[in-house]
C-alpha positions as protocol buffer text, in pm:
chain_id: "A"
residue {
  index: 1
  type: GLN
  ca { x: -4546 y: -1176 z: -5924 }
}
residue {
  index: 2
  type: ALA
  ca { x: -4790 y: -1199 z: -5632 }
}
residue {
  index: 3
  type: ALA
  ca { x: -4543 y: -1053 z: -5381 }
}
residue {
  index: 4
  type: PRO
  ca { x: -4476 y: -722 z: -5566 }
}
residue {
  index: 5
  type: GLU
  ca { x: -4849 y: -680 z: -5628 }
}
residue {
  index: 6
  type: LYS
  ca { x: -4931 y: -714 z: -5258 }
}
residue {
  index: 7
  type: LEU
  ca { x: -4675 y: -448 z: -5160 }
}
residue {
  index: 8
  type: PRO
  ca { x: -4821 y: -152 z: -5355 }
}
residue {
  index: 9
  type: PRO
  ca { x: -5174 y: -201 z: -5208 }
}
residue {
  index: 10
  type: ILE
  ca { x: -5026 y: -171 z: -4858 }
}
residue {
  index: 11
  type: ILE
  ca { x: -4860 y: 162 z: -4940 }
}
residue {
  index: 12
  type: LEU
  ca { x: -5173 y: 300 z: -5109 }
}
residue {
  index: 13
  type: PRO
  ca { x: -5407 y: 274 z: -4807 }
}
residue {
  index: 14
  type: SER
  ca { x: -5140 y: 440 z: -4594 }
}
residue {
  index: 15
  type: THR
  ca { x: -5142 y: 742 z: -4826 }
}
residue {
  index: 16
  type: VAL
  ca { x: -5522 y: 759 z: -4851 }
}
residue {
  index: 17
  type: PRO
  ca { x: -5582 y: 860 z: -4485 }
}
residue {
  index: 18
  type: ILE
  ca { x: -5309 y: 1123 z: -4514 }
}
residue {
  index: 19
  type: ASP
  ca { x: -5464 y: 1272 z: -4830 }
}
residue {
  index: 20
  type: ARG
  ca { x: -5805 y: 1286 z: -4657 }
}
residue {
  index: 21
  type: ASP
  ca { x: -5660 y: 1471 z: -4359 }
}
residue {
  index: 22
  type: ARG
  ca { x: -5498 y: 1725 z: -4590 }
}
residue {
  index: 23
  type: ARG
  ca { x: -5823 y: 1765 z: -4784 }
}
residue {
  index: 24
  type: HIS
  ca { x: -5993 y: 1888 z: -4465 }
}
residue {
  index: 25
  type: PRO
  ca { x: -5773 y: 2188 z: -4378 }
}
residue {
  index: 26
  type: ASP
  ca { x: -6084 y: 2370 z: -4259 }
}
residue {
  index: 27
  type: HIS
  ca { x: -6091 y: 2165 z: -3938 }
}
């Protein structure tokens, strides 16, 4: 149960930086 829970957190941070870059289309 600890393995599957550690996988999602790794994928989330990877999508956060991408969403931030897309949120700043003005640059």
